[in-house]
N, C-alpha and C positions, 0 to 999 in steps of 0.2 A: 463354172467361173474359176474355180481353183486351178483347173488344167490350163485355162488361158493365161493366168498369172504366172504359172510355172513355165509355160512356153514363152511368154514375154521376157521373163528373167533369163531363160536360156538364150534367147535371141540377143539380148543386150550383152550377155557374157561373150557370146560368139563375136559380135561386132567389136566390143572392146578388146577382145583377145586378138582379133584380126588387125585392128588398128595398132595394137601394141607390137605385133610381129612386124607390120609395115614400117613403123617408125623406129623400131629397135632391132633392125636387121643385124644378126650376129654371124660370126664365122667360128668354126671349131678351132680350139687351140691346136698347135702342131703336135702331131702324134710321132713319138719316137719309136723307131722300129726295135723290137725286142730281139736281142742277139740270139736268144734261144730259138725263136721262130726263124730268124734269118738263116741261121746255120742249118736248121731242118729243111728249109726251102732249097738251100744249096745242095744238100744231100739228095733231095728228091730229083733234082735235075741231073746229078751224077748218076744216079741209079737208072733213070730213064735212058741216058746216053749209053750206059752199059748194056741194057736190055735191047736197045734199038740197033746197036752197031756190032755186037758180037765180038768184042775185043778178045784176043788170044794172046798166049804167052809170047809168041813171036811178034805180035803187033798189039801191045798193050796200050791203054790210055794212061797218060801221065798228067796229073793236075798239080801245078805248082801253087803253093800257098792256098790250100783248098778252103780255109775258113777266113781268109783275107786278114789275119792278124799274126801269122807266124810265117815270115817270108822264106825261111830256110828249111822248110818242110815240103813234102809233096805226097800225093797218093798215086800208087800204080794199080791199075784195075784191069782185070781180064778174067775169063771163065775157062774152066777145064771140064772135060766130060766126066772125069772121076775126081774124087777128093785127092788132092796132092799136097805135099809139104813143099814149102818154097823158102829158100834162103836168100837173103839180100846182103850185098856188100857195098857200102858207100866208101869209095876209095879215098883214103887220106894222103897226106904228104909223107907218111912213113907208117910202119907197121902199127906203132902205138896209136895213131890217129885214124887208122882204118876201122870202120865200124861195121859190125856184122850182127845178123840176127836171123833166126830160124822161126818161121811161123807155122802154126798148126795146120793139119790138113783141112782143106776147103775145096769146094768146086767153084765158088764165086769168090775171087780173090780181091780184096781191097787192102792193099799193103801200105802202111805209113812209111815214109822215107824221112829219116832224121839225120841231121848233121851235114847238110850241104854247105859248101863254102860260099860266101857272097861274091857276086860279080865274077862268076866262074862258070866254066863248062864242066860240070861234075860228072865223073864217071861212076855210074851205078850199075852193078851187076846183079841179075837175078838168076838163081839156079833152081832147076826142077828135074829130079831124076838125073838123067845124063845130059839134059839140056842146059845151055847157058845163053843168056841174052844180055848184051851190053847196051846200056841206055846212056844218053848224054842229056843231063838236065841243066839248062842255063838259068842262072840266077841274076837278080838285079844287084847294083851296087848297094852298099850300105848308105843309110841317110847321112847327110853331111855332118850333122852334130853327133855322130856315134862315137863312143869312147873306145879307142884302141890302146892296148897295153903299152906302157912305157918300159916294162921289164917282165919278162917271162922265163923263169928258170925251172927245170925239172931234172932230177936225177932219174932217167928213164929206166935204170936198173932196179930202182926201188919204189918209184911211184906207180900207181895204178893208172889205167887209161881212162878213168872217170873224168867227166868235165867239171869245171868250176862254174857254178850257177850263182850269179849275183842278182840281188833284187834292188830296184831303184830307190834312191833316197832324195835326190834333188829333181832331176829330170832325165829324160832319156828312155832307156829300155832295160827291162829285166833280160839278162843275157847269159848264155853259156859259152865259155872259152875252153878250147882244149889245152893240153899240156904244153903245146907250142905257143899259146897265147892267141891262136886264131879263133875268130868268131864262128860258131857252128850252130848257133840257135839264138833267136831273140823274139820277143813278143811286143806287138804294137798295142799300146793302151796303158792306162794307169793301173796295172795289176801289180801290187806292191807288197810290202811287209814280208814276213817270213816266206821263203819259197822252199817247199818241202814236198814230201810224198806221203799219201795214204798207204796203208798196208796193201791196198789193191794195186799200187804202182802209179796211180794217177797223180798229177801235180795238184798242189794246193797253194793258192794265192788269195789276196784280198779281191773282192769284187771291184770292178772298175767304177762302180757307181757310189758316189759320196752320200753320206747321211748328215754330216755336219762339218763345219770348218774346224781345224785346217786339213785333217787327214783321216777322219773317221769314215769307214765304208759301211755299206748296208750289211755286209757279211763276207762270206768266203765263197770262192768258186773252185770246183773240182773239174779239172781239164787235163787233156793229154797234150803232148808237145806240138800237135798240129794246131792247137788253139780251140779244138772241139770242147765245148763245155757240156759235161754231163749233169752237173748239178750247181745251182747257186743256193747257198744256204743264207737266208736272211733272218734278222732278229731285230727287236725293237730298239735295242741299245747299240746295234751295229758292231763292228769289229775294228781292232787296231793291234798292232804289233805281233801277237803271238797266239797259238792255239796248241792243244794237245789231244791226240787221238787215243781214246781209251781202248781197252782190249776188246770191248763189245762193239766198237765203232762209234760210240757216242763222242761228242766234242766238248772239251773244256775250252771256253772261248774268252779271251780278254775283251770285255765289252764296256758299256757305259750305262749308267742310270741317270739320264739327263734331268729328270725331275728332282734329283737330289741337289742340283746346282753345282755338282762336282763332276770330274772326268777321270777316267783311267783308274778306277778304284773298285771295279765290279767284274765279277767272273760268273759265267753261267755255264750250266751243262745242258747241252742240246741233244735231244734224241735224233740220231742221224737219219732214221726212216721218216719220222712224222714232222720233224722240226719243233716239236714241243720243248719248252724249257722245263726241264725236269728238277733243276735245283739252282740255287744262286748263292754267292758269297759277296756280301756287301762290306767292303773294308771300312766303311764309315762306322760300322757297328762293331768292328773288331779292333782297330787301331786308333789311338789318339791322333787327331789331325794336326795338332798344333805343336807336336814334339819332333825332335830329331831333324829339324829343318836344315836343308842344305841351301846353298846360294840360289839354286833354281826353284826353290819351294814357292808355291803360289797357292792362294786359298782355294782356288778352283781346281788346279792340278796339283794337289798337295802330295800324292803318292807317286803318280806316274808309273804305273805297272807296265813293264816291257818284256815279261817272260811269264810262261805258265808251264808248270811241269808237275805231273802226278808221280808222287813217291809211293810206289806199290808196297814196298817193304813196311813203311810206317803209315800207310793209308792216310796220306796228307797231301796238300797241295803247296808247292814251293813257288813263290812269286818274287819279283824284283822291283822294289820301289825306288826308282832313280832319285826322287826328290827328298827321300829320307835317308839316302845311302844305306839302304836296308834290304837284305834278302830275308824273307820270312817264310815260315812253315805254319800252316793252318791245318788243324785236324779235319779231315774230309767229312766226318759224320757230325761232330759236335760244333764245328766251325770256330773253335777256340784256338788262340794263338799258342803255338808250340815253342818257338825260339825265333831269335833275330840274329843274323850275322851282319855285323857293322860296328863302327865306333859308337860307343854308348853316350858320347857327348850330346848335350842338349835334350837328353831324354830324362824323364822324371825318375825319382827314386823308386816309385811303384813299378816302373817298367824295367828296371835294372836286372830283375830275376830272369828276363828272357834273353839276356846277352851272354856271350861266351867270353872267357878270359884266355888270352894267348898263352901258350905253354912255353914259348921261347921268345927271346929278344929279337931274333932274326924273323921279323913278322911285319907284314904291312896289311892294314885294312883295305878293303875295296871302296871305291867312291863312285857314285853316279853310274853304277854298274848296268850291264845288260846281259841277256841270254843265260840266266842262271839255270843250271840243270843238275840233276842227281845222277851220279854214276852208279854202275851196277854194285860197286862195293859200298855205296852209301856216301862217298865223298861228294863235295860240292864243287862244281866247275863253273867259273864266272868269267865274263869279260869285265875287267876292272878298268873303266874309262880313266879314273884318276882325277876327276875335276877337283882342283884346289888342294886335295889331300888334307883337308881340315874343315871342321865346322865353325872355326873361329877366324874371323876375317883377317885379323892381324897376322895369322900364321899361314895364309894362303900361299901356295907354291906358285911361282911364276911359270907360265906355260912353256917358256923356253927351257926351264929346268924340270919339266914334268915328263910323264911317261904313261902309257897305257900298257896292259898286259892281259894275258890269260893267266888265271891263278886257280889252283886246286887246294881246297881246304878240307882237312879231316876234322870232324866234329864228334865230341863225346857228350851226348845229351844227359848222361847221368851225372857227370862231374862238371858239366857246362864248360868244358875246355875246348880250345880250337888250336889246330896246328897247320902251318903252311907247308904243303908237301912239294909243290912244283909251281913254277911260274916261267912265262916266256914274254918278253917285251920290254922289260925295265932296262935291259942292257942296251936297247936301241935308242933310249932317250926321246926327246921331243920329236924326232923324225917319225916316231910310231904313235904319237900322242893323238888320240881321237876324242875330242870332248863330247861326242854324242854318238849314237847308234853303235854298231859293231857286233861281233858274234864269236862264239867258240863252238867246236864240235869235238865229240869223242868217237873214236873208231875201235880202238883196243887199248889196253894198258900201255902207256908210252907212245901212243899214236894219236895225235890231235891235230886240229885245225884251229888257227888263231886268225881272225879277220878284224883288222883295224879299219873301219869303214869310213870314219869321219874326220880324217887328217886334213888340216887346213893351215895355211900361213899367208901372211901378208908382209911384204917388204922384208922377207927373210925371218919374220918372227912368227912363232906358233900361236895359233888362236886359242882362246880359252872358251869360245862360244861356237855354235854351229855355223858352218860356212855361209848359209843364206842370209845371216844377220849383217854381214859386212861386204861392202862392195870391193871389187878388185881383188878377190881372194883366189889363191891357187889351192884347189882341193885335190885330194889324193885318197886312195885306199890301198891297203897292202894286206894280201892274203898269204899266210904261210902254213905249209903242212910240215909237221915235225914227226919224226920216228926215232925214238930213244935219244931225244935231245939234238938229233941231227936234222937240219933243214933239208927236205927232199923236194919242196916245191915252193915257189914264190911267185905271185902274180901282182903286179902294181899297175894301177889304173888311175889316170888323171881326172878323177871325179869321185864323189862319195857314193857309196853303196851301202844299203842298210844291213843286209846279211849275206853270207856266202855259205854254199853247200856244195859238197862234191858228190855227184851222182852220175850213173850211166844214162845214156840216152835211151836205150832199150832196156826193158825189164819184164816183169810178168804181167804188166797191164795189158788188157785186151781192148784194141781199138774196135769201135763198132759204130755203125750209123744208128740214129734214132733221135726222137725229140728229147732235147734237154729239159730238165724239170727245175722248178723253183720250190724249194722246201723251207717251211717256216713262215713266219709272218712278221711284218713290220709294225703291226699293232695299229691301234686307232689314234689318229692325231687329235689331241684334245683342243677344242676351241672355247670360246666364251659366248655368252648369250647377250647380244646387243641388238637393239631395234632401230637401226639407222633408217632414215627416210631416203630411199633409193630413187625415188620418182624423178627427181630433178638433178641426178647426178651429171656431172660435166663428162662429155663424151670426148674431150680433147686433153688427154694426159700429156704433160710436157715431155718432149723427146729426150731431154737430158737425163731423165730417170732411167732410160734404157730398159724399160719393163719388158719382160718376156715370160710367157707361160708356155709349158709344153707338157705332154702327157706321156709318161712311161707306162709299162704294163700294169704296175701296181701303185702308182702315185702321180700326183700333179706336182710339177716342178716350177718354181718361181725364181726368177733372177732380176736384179735391178742394180742400179748404182745411185746412192743418195748420200747426203751429208750425214755425218755421224750424229746420232741422237734423234734422227727422224723417226717419228712414230708411224707405224704402218699396220693397217688391218686388211687382210685378204678376206673377201666376203664371197661366199658361194651362195647363190639364191635360186630357188625355184618357187612354184606356187604353193608348195606344201612344207618346205624346209628351208632354213637359213642357218648357215655356219660361218662363224667369224673367227679368224685366226690372227692373233696379235704378235708382232715382232718389232724390234727396234734395230735400226742400222747401227752397228757397233764393230769397231775393229778389235774388240776384246771379248768376243763371245766365248772363245776358249783360247787357251794359250797355244802357241804355234811352235813348231820345230823344237819341242822339248822345253823351251823357255819363251817368255813373252817377247815378241819382236817389235811391239808397237811402243811409240813414244808416250809417255805418261805425263808429259808437261801440260799442266792444266791451262797454261797461258796461250797455247797455240790455238789458232782459228780451227774450227771444225773442219775435218778433212772428209773427202768423199771416200766412201767404202763400198766394196762390192757386197750386195746382200743376196742371201739365198734362203729358201725355205722349201720344205717338202711336206705335202699333205697326203697322207696315205689313203688308199682306196678303201681300206677295211672300214666298215661302218657307213659308208656312203654308197648310194645307188641312185642311178637316174641321170638326168640332165641338169646341170647347174649353170646359171649365168654368172659371169665373173665381174666383180667390182673391187676397187682398190680405194681404201681410205688413207690418205697421206696427211699426217697431223690431223686437221679438222675438215679437210675437203675430200668429197667422195667422187670417184671417177668411174664412169661406165666404160668398161674396156671393150665393149661390143664383141665379146668372145663367149663361148660356152665350152663346157667340158662334160664328157659323159663317163660315169663310173658304172661298170657292169657287175 
């Protein structure tokens, strides 16, 4: 009798389940191709082509833009019977812009070609022993919106032939210009923030995948100039602005701790091999948040860190807090505050002991600074943006009378004295004034780079705010290389660029095929426990919400457009588990472009805002049906997602 009852129950469950499937037919959410897999698949086709066709030195295979994101690069492939050394020459417009490199001995040659000119028939020469082969590689024109220099000056007797790499700030492309101002490399995609190199020679940029508005990325990518990604380093708080590679390869990363309710005040140490977070520095536990306020200060973005530098001599971390006009040093081990460089106005009496006293009257503090670094002799090099040049509103400097500059300070931590040793930019006035972003770099004593990346004006007047905040703006950036106070290079671009670096195209990095890897974890996305009745959910969600779900390799992505203040619940449901994730449509989730760009007038009608959310795969497994609760109404989206 018991067996019959069990059998009947099973039959009922099967019938109910079948009816449920019939009347609740669902389709899988869009699957977004993983770039790491896509690149590996491309490589597999290239290798098969090489094996099947037996390309030789005299008849090599040329693949332009091999990874489809770096249009001015190519691969040359061929095989030789014995291991041979190969030299490549990418012919430039003159000797300084002709690019050469010698590759190690191989029998299977996969040679990366860097530095092609756009919209050109590029002459590329390969040499092996006493053989020489000339190739012509035709490239496509630049995109219509590409930024072309308005001024390019170089003293070719004194300047190196390294290229000037700039990373995007507004829109466009991270790009490398040669000393003639010609474009020789650019990258398609939103790979931004600092553009540098690891010790192994590979490029480092932000991942192109966002984690939160307006500009936080899931982490960093390590790639070469062809666009081949070797590693994507991901972490729960994502990445913004800056990183620092430690001697053992670990990464100090400027990140966020979103559960704090604040941003840009959190540093982590990531193990380069495992992705494990080995340590953290939470500035909410180190600095007072309500002190030293600049005009850009915001309760969410109160510090706004835009630089990370490890000071090996003092075993400390140097950071740059734009919204407190403060460059600070933190003890690496104890995490205690060592000192603060900046005007002590608006800081409490208790904090005054951390500030320096200028030794001479010929001294200017830095304001809203960027790119703080420690020089080999212990001096501090900063890009001083100069916003307002006061913390007292009545003393604010008009932007037409203001300036930005690179500045070097010498500090005495025993006597707490500070001296200004060098500066460049003040003499150029408001034409060099950048109220946001920008960079400095050190090569040797007396040899520096100063990049004023956020210059903007309207109707002939300098702006005191980032260019994206004002319509009809003319934006600009000026990069200057100085040797013993003499300008040996200047590059002017009619757009804003975050940072600038001078680097060669070829170095000690080793190009290789192979599956790229994702290192680290985005963590578990926390949800809430709600027991909504999903049985009678509406299957017709209004089209004006523009709801879209898609699945990346490691997370579910949600996009929509709704009125500000709309309450939203993403619901993932299966027979054994239900997860609910709340969010609110808001234009003020985090401050944007270094200061709040949204209107705070409470009398305005609610505006439509773009809404985005990311649900990480970690902690989820199996097939989930998707529902959306908007205010108090539940919608059956007739879609499912699979977490593996």
